[in-house]
Backbone bond lengths (Angstrom), bond angles and torsions (degrees), N, CA, C in turn:
res aa  C-N    CA-C-N  psi(-1)  N-CA   C-N-CA  omega(-1)  CA-C   N-CA-C  phi
1 M - - - 1.398 - - 1.523 108.17 -
2 K 1.349 116.67 145.88 1.461 122.65 171.66 1.539 108.61 -89.79
3 I 1.265 116.09 119.21 1.454 123.89 -170.25 1.518 113.25 -108.57
4 G 1.297 116.54 132.98 1.469 121.43 167.34 1.482 109.33 -104.53
5 M 1.309 117.07 143.87 1.453 120.16 178.24 1.535 108.02 -119.96
6 I 1.346 113.01 149.46 1.504 119.02 173.28 1.505 105.23 -114.27
7 G 1.303 120.60 115.41 1.444 123.54 175.94 1.470 113.05 101.19
8 K 1.349 116.01 159.97 1.433 122.59 -173.91 1.602 106.76 -133.22
9 G 1.286 118.62 19.71 1.482 123.51 -178.85 1.448 113.20 -78.17
10 A 1.339 116.15 -167.19 1.473 124.49 -171.05 1.506 110.98 -64.12
11 I 1.333 118.66 -43.74 1.517 121.15 179.44 1.522 107.43 -66.71
12 A 1.373 118.32 -45.31 1.458 120.57 -177.95 1.517 110.81 -60.55
13 Q 1.301 114.86 -39.92 1.447 119.13 -176.74 1.489 113.06 -65.07
14 Y 1.355 111.44 -40.45 1.462 119.04 176.99 1.541 111.65 -64.31
15 V 1.296 115.91 -44.99 1.489 117.62 -179.28 1.517 109.89 -67.47
16 M 1.318 120.83 -46.17 1.394 121.32 -179.18 1.573 113.69 -58.77
17 A 1.306 114.12 -37.09 1.525 117.10 -178.80 1.469 111.84 -64.55
18 R 1.383 118.17 -17.98 1.472 118.29 -177.74 1.478 115.09 -117.82
19 L 1.289 118.77 3.85 1.420 120.05 176.20 1.516 115.03 -65.86
20 G 1.380 114.00 -36.39 1.465 117.42 179.65 1.551 113.65 -64.33
21 E 1.322 115.29 -29.32 1.513 119.20 176.50 1.465 110.80 -62.36
22 R 1.307 119.82 -25.05 1.450 125.78 179.95 1.487 116.04 -94.79
23 G 1.381 113.38 2.26 1.502 117.13 179.29 1.483 111.62 86.18
24 H 1.260 121.65 8.20 1.473 122.46 -176.34 1.580 109.91 -96.80
25 H 1.273 115.28 159.94 1.501 120.44 -176.02 1.534 108.17 -128.62
26 V 1.354 116.82 125.82 1.415 124.93 177.09 1.576 107.47 -79.27
27 S 1.279 119.57 107.38 1.445 123.33 -174.32 1.536 111.59 -96.73
28 A 1.327 114.16 -19.07 1.550 113.68 -172.60 1.564 105.74 -161.69
29 I 1.362 112.23 145.67 1.459 120.04 175.88 1.513 106.31 -129.28
30 L 1.346 115.05 118.59 1.418 122.15 -178.78 1.514 111.87 -94.45
31 V 1.323 117.08 121.38 1.480 120.47 -178.53 1.552 108.52 -137.03
32 R 1.315 117.13 163.08 1.439 119.42 172.96 1.497 111.93 -58.10
33 P 1.319 120.19 145.38 1.448 123.68 -175.23 1.474 113.74 -50.98
34 E 1.409 118.06 -40.06 1.494 118.40 -179.71 1.509 111.88 -75.66
35 K 1.355 120.02 -5.14 1.462 119.13 177.05 1.557 112.60 -99.98
36 L 1.357 115.99 1.03 1.460 119.49 178.33 1.479 111.92 -60.48
37 T 1.338 120.33 136.13 1.429 126.97 178.11 1.524 109.70 -97.16
38 P 1.314 119.86 115.95 1.499 121.20 -176.96 1.573 107.53 -57.85
39 G 1.371 112.34 139.29 1.449 118.27 174.69 1.528 114.28 88.65
40 R 1.343 117.45 -0.84 1.490 118.84 178.91 1.522 107.67 -104.05
41 P 1.305 119.36 101.41 1.478 120.90 -177.46 1.496 115.76 -66.22
42 K 1.330 117.44 -16.13 1.485 117.54 -176.93 1.550 109.36 -84.85
43 E 1.309 120.35 -9.31 1.421 122.94 -176.20 1.552 111.19 -89.89
44 F 1.337 114.27 137.36 1.511 115.90 -178.34 1.544 107.40 -136.27
45 G 1.308 117.73 151.37 1.397 124.31 -173.87 1.497 114.28 -106.35
46 A 1.361 119.26 -3.39 1.462 122.55 179.22 1.495 108.96 -151.86
47 V 1.400 113.69 148.25 1.440 119.54 -178.33 1.491 113.01 -57.53
48 E 1.313 116.85 -40.00 1.523 119.78 -177.63 1.561 112.21 -64.37
49 D 1.282 115.34 -14.04 1.521 116.06 -178.55 1.495 111.84 -94.20
50 L 1.360 118.28 -7.02 1.451 124.43 -178.87 1.566 110.91 -63.77
51 P 1.302 119.82 147.01 1.436 123.76 176.10 1.512 107.52 -53.80
52 S 1.248 118.54 151.60 1.502 124.98 -176.83 1.516 111.35 -88.14
53 D 1.361 119.69 -9.01 1.402 122.05 -170.39 1.570 112.41 -110.93
54 L 1.360 116.24 22.34 1.431 118.12 -179.84 1.541 110.37 -70.78
55 D 1.285 120.32 143.19 1.452 122.91 176.08 1.512 111.31 -88.33
56 V 1.287 119.61 -35.05 1.419 124.54 -178.55 1.514 112.82 -156.00
57 V 1.315 122.36 145.48 1.442 126.89 175.78 1.471 106.49 -112.38
58 I 1.326 117.48 131.35 1.504 123.70 178.07 1.528 108.19 -105.37
59 D 1.354 114.82 123.24 1.480 119.94 -177.89 1.557 107.10 -98.63
60 C 1.289 118.17 114.38 1.440 123.18 175.67 1.540 112.89 -122.23
61 A 1.345 116.50 21.36 1.453 123.61 -168.86 1.547 115.34 -107.13
62 G 1.312 116.05 -0.17 1.446 117.89 179.39 1.502 116.80 98.44
63 H 1.341 115.48 -180.00 1.479 122.66 -173.34 1.501 112.08 -58.04
64 S 1.345 117.90 -46.28 1.459 121.32 -171.25 1.543 106.95 -65.21
65 A 1.281 118.82 -39.33 1.497 121.51 177.27 1.487 113.46 -62.08
66 L 1.403 117.21 -42.63 1.453 116.34 -178.53 1.493 110.06 -71.71
67 I 1.347 119.12 -33.44 1.429 123.73 176.09 1.490 112.92 -62.97
68 A 1.317 115.75 -43.42 1.454 120.58 -177.20 1.561 114.48 -78.68
69 Y 1.364 114.77 -42.84 1.460 118.29 -171.15 1.524 112.79 -104.86
70 G 1.330 118.97 -15.42 1.476 119.73 -175.77 1.501 111.89 -63.49
71 P 1.347 120.19 -54.70 1.481 119.94 -176.98 1.547 114.40 -59.36
72 P 1.305 121.04 -44.94 1.481 118.18 178.73 1.508 114.14 -66.16
73 I 1.354 116.63 -35.57 1.467 118.67 179.06 1.548 109.52 -67.92
74 L 1.317 114.49 -50.20 1.499 116.85 -179.64 1.583 110.49 -63.58
75 S 1.339 118.02 -31.68 1.483 117.48 177.91 1.582 111.33 -67.75
76 R 1.246 115.77 -21.28 1.506 119.56 -179.76 1.536 110.17 -82.21
77 G 1.331 115.67 -1.81 1.451 118.54 -179.64 1.573 116.54 87.11
78 V 1.301 114.81 18.89 1.457 121.35 -175.76 1.574 106.49 -106.37
79 D 1.257 116.08 128.62 1.439 123.37 174.42 1.494 110.76 -67.87
80 M 1.401 114.88 153.84 1.448 118.38 178.72 1.475 107.97 -133.65
81 I 1.403 116.66 152.79 1.440 123.44 165.43 1.498 106.83 -118.15
82 S 1.291 116.58 137.27 1.520 119.58 -176.52 1.563 109.36 -141.19
83 V 1.389 112.06 143.86 1.485 119.16 170.18 1.521 108.85 -103.33
84 S 1.332 117.78 4.12 1.501 121.61 -179.05 1.457 114.71 -87.38
85 L 1.339 116.30 51.15 1.458 123.38 -169.65 1.577 109.59 -64.31
86 G 1.306 117.00 -26.97 1.459 118.66 -175.96 1.498 112.42 -68.40
87 A 1.306 118.24 -21.72 1.486 121.91 177.65 1.506 111.62 -60.74
88 L 1.351 117.94 -26.68 1.461 121.58 -178.83 1.507 112.38 -73.56
89 A 1.340 120.08 -8.44 1.396 121.67 174.28 1.524 113.93 -66.90
90 D 1.344 116.42 -21.90 1.416 123.88 173.76 1.494 109.17 -81.13
91 H 1.350 119.28 120.14 1.479 122.55 -174.76 1.529 111.77 -60.00
92 S 1.268 117.14 -43.36 1.480 120.59 -177.93 1.486 113.61 -64.86
93 T 1.418 114.96 -35.60 1.453 117.56 178.71 1.535 110.41 -71.51
94 A 1.347 117.63 -42.22 1.425 121.12 178.09 1.493 111.60 -60.00
95 D 1.393 119.36 -43.20 1.366 123.23 177.85 1.511 114.13 -64.46
96 A 1.334 116.73 -39.26 1.519 121.06 178.82 1.516 110.19 -65.46
97 L 1.303 119.68 -39.05 1.435 123.90 179.09 1.512 110.91 -65.69
98 K 1.356 113.79 -47.20 1.524 116.57 -179.12 1.541 109.94 -63.18
99 T 1.308 115.58 -41.24 1.566 117.49 -179.85 1.493 111.62 -65.39
100 A 1.359 114.80 -40.83 1.456 116.95 179.96 1.533 111.48 -66.75
101 A 1.345 116.93 -39.64 1.495 121.18 177.58 1.540 108.78 -60.32
102 G 1.329 119.04 -41.51 1.402 123.28 -179.11 1.553 110.05 -66.28
103 T 1.216 116.51 -41.07 1.505 122.01 179.13 1.476 107.91 -61.58
104 G 1.307 118.61 -52.32 1.471 122.00 -173.74 1.524 113.86 -86.29
105 Q 1.318 117.07 -1.64 1.541 121.26 -174.42 1.533 108.95 52.09
106 S 1.308 114.26 45.84 1.525 122.32 -178.13 1.499 108.32 -116.88
107 T 1.315 113.63 175.93 1.508 119.01 178.65 1.495 111.47 -134.10
108 L 1.320 116.86 139.15 1.427 125.10 171.44 1.530 107.03 -95.96
109 H 1.284 115.55 113.17 1.469 121.28 -179.97 1.585 106.94 -97.67
110 L 1.336 113.22 125.33 1.384 118.74 179.54 1.490 115.58 -97.26
111 A 1.318 116.83 114.30 1.556 118.89 179.66 1.527 107.10 -70.75
112 S 1.344 115.13 149.46 1.457 118.70 -173.19 1.494 114.39 -76.50
113 G 1.357 116.26 -15.35 1.440 119.72 177.42 1.495 112.94 76.13
114 A 1.364 116.73 -140.77 1.438 122.94 -168.33 1.551 110.86 -89.44
115 I 1.256 118.64 11.14 1.521 116.56 -175.15 1.588 108.47 -128.81
116 G 1.320 113.20 155.93 1.470 121.02 176.98 1.553 109.88 -117.79
117 A 1.281 114.65 -169.91 1.476 121.18 176.24 1.574 112.11 71.01
118 L 1.295 118.45 9.13 1.480 120.98 -178.11 1.529 109.71 -69.78
119 D 1.310 116.80 -28.34 1.511 118.89 178.65 1.510 108.92 -67.15
120 C 1.336 117.20 -37.49 1.468 122.25 178.45 1.516 109.08 -66.88
121 L 1.372 117.72 -43.18 1.419 120.08 -179.77 1.536 112.36 -65.06
122 S 1.322 117.40 -40.78 1.419 123.66 174.16 1.514 113.44 -59.19
123 A 1.270 116.38 -41.51 1.427 120.51 177.12 1.483 113.28 -65.57
124 A 1.331 116.52 -40.06 1.423 122.57 176.12 1.502 112.86 -62.27
125 R 1.338 115.31 -32.22 1.506 119.81 -179.17 1.534 110.68 -68.49
126 A 1.394 116.04 -20.32 1.463 115.25 -179.48 1.510 109.72 -72.40
127 G 1.356 118.22 -15.17 1.489 123.39 171.02 1.485 109.46 -99.82
128 T 1.272 120.00 -136.83 1.466 125.36 177.20 1.518 107.24 -109.54
129 L 1.299 115.53 109.07 1.476 121.68 177.95 1.520 106.51 -105.08
130 T 1.401 110.68 118.16 1.474 115.57 -167.13 1.558 113.29 -100.18
131 A 1.321 118.29 -25.44 1.460 121.50 -178.26 1.487 111.48 -155.70
132 V 1.367 117.07 138.16 1.469 122.72 176.30 1.517 106.78 -140.35
133 R 1.376 117.95 127.62 1.389 122.16 175.07 1.536 108.92 -124.51
134 Y 1.353 116.88 135.69 1.398 121.04 174.55 1.554 106.92 -117.65
135 T 1.424 111.59 134.21 1.431 114.97 175.35 1.506 109.50 -126.88
136 G 1.370 115.94 123.54 1.428 122.39 -178.98 1.523 113.94 -109.32
137 R 1.342 115.59 123.06 1.478 117.35 -177.73 1.589 105.81 -118.82
138 K 1.241 114.42 136.44 1.455 119.15 175.59 1.513 110.42 -138.48
139 P 1.300 123.51 152.80 1.433 125.17 170.61 1.537 108.27 -57.49
140 P 1.267 120.06 152.86 1.493 121.32 -176.37 1.450 113.88 -52.42
141 K 1.343 120.47 -37.44 1.479 122.80 -176.71 1.587 108.14 -68.34
142 G 1.296 116.57 -21.00 1.470 117.26 -178.57 1.548 112.77 -76.19
143 W 1.357 115.58 -8.57 1.483 119.17 179.02 1.515 108.99 -106.61
144 L 1.281 122.62 1.15 1.437 123.42 173.40 1.485 112.04 -52.93
145 G 1.315 117.01 137.59 1.453 119.81 178.27 1.490 115.18 85.82
146 S 1.364 116.34 2.70 1.469 123.36 -179.70 1.485 109.23 -114.16
147 P 1.379 116.43 171.03 1.475 118.68 179.11 1.529 115.87 -62.42
148 A 1.350 115.16 -8.12 1.495 120.26 177.78 1.495 108.48 -62.69
149 E 1.363 119.28 -27.89 1.423 122.63 -177.75 1.555 112.54 -62.45
150 A 1.339 116.32 -26.47 1.468 120.85 -177.67 1.547 108.84 -82.09
151 K 1.330 116.94 -12.17 1.443 119.66 -175.19 1.528 114.46 -112.75
152 V 1.337 114.74 -27.53 1.471 119.55 -177.16 1.574 107.28 -136.20
153 D 1.400 110.67 139.36 1.476 115.05 174.68 1.544 106.67 -79.61
154 L 1.327 117.84 91.77 1.398 124.37 -170.41 1.580 110.74 -63.53
155 T 1.283 116.37 -37.90 1.416 121.17 -178.99 1.554 114.70 -67.26
156 A 1.346 111.47 -27.07 1.480 116.98 -177.72 1.550 113.58 -96.62
157 L 1.334 114.07 -10.81 1.473 119.42 -179.47 1.496 109.95 -74.91
158 T 1.332 116.29 101.50 1.476 121.47 179.84 1.471 115.13 -118.01
159 E 1.312 118.86 -4.77 1.426 125.19 176.73 1.573 111.20 -141.90
160 G 1.363 112.35 143.68 1.479 116.52 176.06 1.452 112.91 76.22
161 A 1.358 116.00 -167.27 1.399 124.55 -177.28 1.532 113.96 -140.81
162 V 1.339 118.58 142.48 1.453 121.40 -178.46 1.528 107.98 -125.64
163 T 1.366 116.37 128.38 1.421 121.77 174.33 1.520 108.44 -80.99
164 H 1.296 124.37 119.10 1.360 126.94 -177.99 1.500 115.95 -110.68
165 F 1.385 115.95 -1.92 1.448 120.60 174.56 1.477 110.70 -148.27
166 E 1.311 119.61 134.42 1.490 126.38 170.68 1.545 105.51 -137.52
167 G 1.274 117.12 123.84 1.488 118.73 176.76 1.519 112.06 170.43
168 S 1.293 117.27 -156.93 1.418 122.05 -176.81 1.549 109.02 -84.04
169 A 1.332 113.41 163.79 1.486 116.61 174.79 1.511 111.38 -67.02
170 R 1.323 117.64 -31.66 1.479 118.49 177.19 1.514 111.79 -62.89
171 D 1.322 119.32 -43.47 1.430 123.00 -178.02 1.597 108.41 -69.62
172 A 1.292 115.10 -39.47 1.469 122.29 178.17 1.558 111.41 -59.30
173 A 1.344 113.09 -48.01 1.481 119.84 -176.21 1.552 111.87 -68.19
174 L 1.320 116.52 -35.88 1.418 121.75 -178.30 1.514 112.31 -79.38
175 S 1.376 115.64 -32.55 1.428 119.69 -178.11 1.515 114.75 -84.75
176 Y 1.335 115.28 -29.07 1.431 124.23 -178.03 1.514 109.52 -122.14
177 P 1.370 117.88 66.10 1.483 121.00 -178.64 1.537 116.82 -60.50
178 K 1.324 118.41 -25.61 1.393 120.49 -179.83 1.549 114.17 -97.76
179 N 1.345 114.35 -1.99 1.523 115.55 -174.78 1.540 114.65 -130.44
180 A 1.334 118.92 -14.28 1.382 123.01 -172.30 1.567 119.51 -111.35
181 N 1.353 113.55 24.82 1.492 115.10 178.72 1.494 111.96 -66.89
182 V 1.350 119.15 -25.53 1.392 123.73 175.95 1.468 111.53 -62.56
183 A 1.296 116.43 -46.15 1.462 123.45 175.39 1.558 111.45 -56.80
184 A 1.263 116.75 -37.90 1.487 122.74 176.96 1.486 108.22 -66.80
185 A 1.343 120.36 -48.10 1.428 121.88 -179.59 1.487 113.32 -56.38
186 V 1.387 115.19 -44.47 1.466 118.12 177.61 1.507 111.45 -62.85
187 A 1.293 116.33 -38.78 1.553 119.75 -179.23 1.472 108.71 -67.74
188 L 1.345 119.75 -40.42 1.544 116.14 -177.72 1.498 111.88 -75.05
189 A 1.318 118.46 -23.03 1.494 120.93 177.81 1.530 109.22 -80.33
190 G 1.311 119.95 -26.72 1.402 123.76 -172.58 1.529 119.38 -116.48
191 L 1.307 115.81 -111.21 1.421 123.04 -172.46 1.553 116.66 -84.19
192 G 1.354 115.43 -6.72 1.377 115.95 -178.18 1.562 109.66 99.41
193 F 1.399 113.00 168.05 1.422 119.15 -175.75 1.544 115.90 -61.98
194 D 1.300 113.92 -37.20 1.516 118.87 -169.67 1.519 111.47 -85.63
195 R 1.314 119.69 -26.71 1.534 122.15 -175.40 1.548 111.39 -101.33
196 T 1.320 117.73 -7.92 1.466 120.91 174.84 1.529 109.50 -82.56
197 K 1.301 120.15 123.62 1.437 126.95 177.19 1.539 112.35 -86.11
198 V 1.285 115.69 140.27 1.478 118.14 -174.04 1.541 108.33 -134.79
199 S 1.322 116.63 138.80 1.431 123.79 169.42 1.602 106.79 -129.57
200 L 1.308 111.32 132.95 1.506 118.11 -178.56 1.556 105.51 -121.74
201 I 1.369 114.10 132.52 1.434 118.89 -168.37 1.553 110.67 -136.42
202 A 1.293 116.09 134.06 1.400 120.27 170.40 1.462 107.93 -95.12
203 D 1.374 119.41 121.22 1.426 127.16 -169.31 1.557 111.38 -124.47
204 A 1.324 115.83 107.44 1.509 118.99 -179.51 1.473 112.11 -75.22
205 T 1.323 118.38 -9.05 1.500 122.16 -178.77 1.469 114.53 -85.96
206 I 1.375 119.07 -2.39 1.464 123.01 -177.26 1.513 111.31 -124.21
207 D 1.325 115.25 157.06 1.460 117.04 175.60 1.547 109.98 -124.43
208 Q 1.265 117.45 12.22 1.458 123.31 172.57 1.535 109.08 -124.51
209 N 1.357 115.80 165.57 1.474 121.02 172.18 1.508 107.88 -84.47
210 M 1.331 115.03 131.24 1.456 119.54 -177.55 1.571 107.88 -115.45
211 H 1.311 116.22 135.82 1.421 121.33 178.13 1.521 111.94 -131.58
212 E 1.343 117.05 132.84 1.470 119.57 -176.29 1.493 108.32 -133.52
213 I 1.350 118.47 137.27 1.450 124.56 170.05 1.507 107.80 -119.33
214 V 1.273 114.41 133.29 1.492 120.98 171.87 1.583 108.90 -124.49
215 A 1.314 116.95 123.66 1.438 118.55 -176.87 1.490 110.36 -133.29
216 E 1.327 115.31 152.40 1.458 128.73 178.56 1.457 112.51 -130.75
217 G 1.348 118.28 144.35 1.456 120.84 174.26 1.552 109.80 -177.63
218 D 1.319 115.61 -171.75 1.438 117.31 -179.63 1.559 112.55 -69.82
219 F 1.277 118.35 -11.38 1.479 123.50 171.20 1.462 111.63 -74.39
220 G 1.318 121.82 -22.28 1.422 127.52 -177.69 1.527 111.19 127.14
221 T 1.286 118.61 -136.13 1.449 121.23 178.49 1.560 109.50 -137.00
222 F 1.328 119.47 149.23 1.395 120.06 168.52 1.533 111.49 -144.53
223 A 1.341 115.33 155.36 1.406 120.90 173.99 1.522 109.69 -134.13
224 F 1.296 117.82 134.45 1.484 122.73 -178.88 1.491 108.96 -128.84
225 Q 1.294 118.52 135.26 1.435 121.15 176.45 1.571 110.29 -139.83
226 I 1.311 115.31 141.37 1.412 122.11 179.05 1.517 110.67 -137.72
227 S 1.330 115.43 138.36 1.459 119.65 172.96 1.551 108.65 -112.01
228 G 1.299 114.31 115.98 1.456 119.18 -172.08 1.515 114.57 -116.94
229 N 1.292 115.11 149.20 1.436 120.61 175.23 1.532 112.58 -82.21
230 A 1.327 115.21 145.04 1.426 120.51 173.77 1.489 109.48 -81.40
231 L 1.330 118.31 159.05 1.430 122.45 170.38 1.496 110.79 -67.60
232 P 1.347 117.68 137.58 1.473 119.63 -173.41 1.512 112.88 -56.86
233 D 1.352 118.19 -30.66 1.459 122.98 -175.23 1.480 114.67 -86.58
234 N 1.375 116.72 -5.05 1.457 120.38 -179.37 1.484 109.61 -159.27
235 P 1.344 119.90 111.75 1.395 119.98 -173.97 1.626 110.72 -74.79
236 R 1.302 118.74 -10.90 1.443 123.02 178.55 1.545 112.66 -86.01
237 S 1.398 115.78 -12.80 1.431 118.48 -178.00 1.502 111.56 -106.88
238 S 1.294 117.38 133.26 1.451 123.95 177.86 1.504 114.35 -81.05
239 A 1.340 115.68 136.72 1.494 119.73 178.50 1.561 107.19 -64.08
240 L 1.354 116.78 -37.64 1.458 118.34 179.82 1.534 112.68 -66.45
241 A 1.315 116.62 -27.26 1.518 120.65 179.66 1.513 104.45 -66.48
242 A 1.367 120.46 -43.95 1.443 123.09 179.36 1.579 110.78 -64.42
243 M 1.337 114.46 -42.13 1.431 117.37 177.24 1.529 114.11 -63.58
244 S 1.299 116.84 -35.32 1.428 121.88 175.90 1.456 116.42 -61.44
245 V 1.314 116.28 -26.92 1.463 120.20 171.40 1.498 112.07 -63.15
246 L 1.355 110.79 -50.80 1.509 116.80 179.04 1.519 112.34 -62.05
247 A 1.337 117.11 -37.70 1.456 120.28 176.97 1.509 112.02 -63.11
248 K 1.324 117.67 -42.38 1.438 120.03 176.37 1.503 115.07 -65.24
249 L 1.337 115.90 -35.55 1.550 121.62 172.73 1.496 106.94 -60.60
250 D 1.364 119.22 -50.52 1.429 122.29 -178.11 1.495 110.31 -54.66
251 Q 1.402 113.79 -44.25 1.486 118.36 -177.22 1.501 114.17 -59.48
252 I 1.429 113.53 -47.75 1.468 114.46 -173.64 1.514 112.16 -79.55
253 S 1.348 119.72 -12.27 1.445 122.32 -176.46 1.599 110.75 -100.09
254 S 1.330 114.00 -1.75 1.500 117.26 -177.13 1.476 112.02 -100.01
255 A 1.360 116.48 146.72 1.419 121.91 -179.56 1.550 109.74 -66.10
256 I 1.327 116.46 -36.96 1.442 123.38 178.42 1.551 108.67 -124.74
257 S 1.302 117.26 125.57 1.471 119.67 179.51 1.506 113.18 -135.86
258 L 1.342 112.94 158.49 1.434 119.56 -179.79 1.531 109.96 -116.85
């Protein structure tokens, strides 16, 4: 497949380094005009300048990139893969993406990010799903650059844990655009943004990012927990989130997929 990338950050670098192993070719990298590197012909600063023969565009650049570039790319009839699930918490963004996909007869594929068990949660939703709670724990440094800084002295937190957010998945995704895409993934798979409860915790006793889902319904109950490593180049980005992009690409490019 001919792949277009949005962004050059830690997740994008991880994905691009492994696309060749799967027989794919990165034909274009879309970045903000001020981020263009002179002399690199594969870099583009506008959607209209992208090659017309791309099979799929992978968004690894965050909410603002999906908001800005998603609708025009989908309108051109090009499928997308994105880890910026939290952007869909905004009603106008979700509507714009749906409309663009309809216009271009394209599809926005959402990568599961740093969490698993979403297939179980989606299956449970087919019955009566009554309660879903997501709890996200990260070492204090994993919350740097987020609203947690206004509530907790993250650099001084060396013992114990502090909950700095309690609320809905919608509020979490909109308030923590660089940290709460997992909450959005759980919401989209289950009860939706407004009925999914979220707790976000800075925990000095851990050195990995921990994610937990607890759900109840007429299927019974389940609890899922994962402790994941961050990417070496960015403590706010999960290694599994980057891997989930590749897994989604494998899924949509395979004749038989699970």
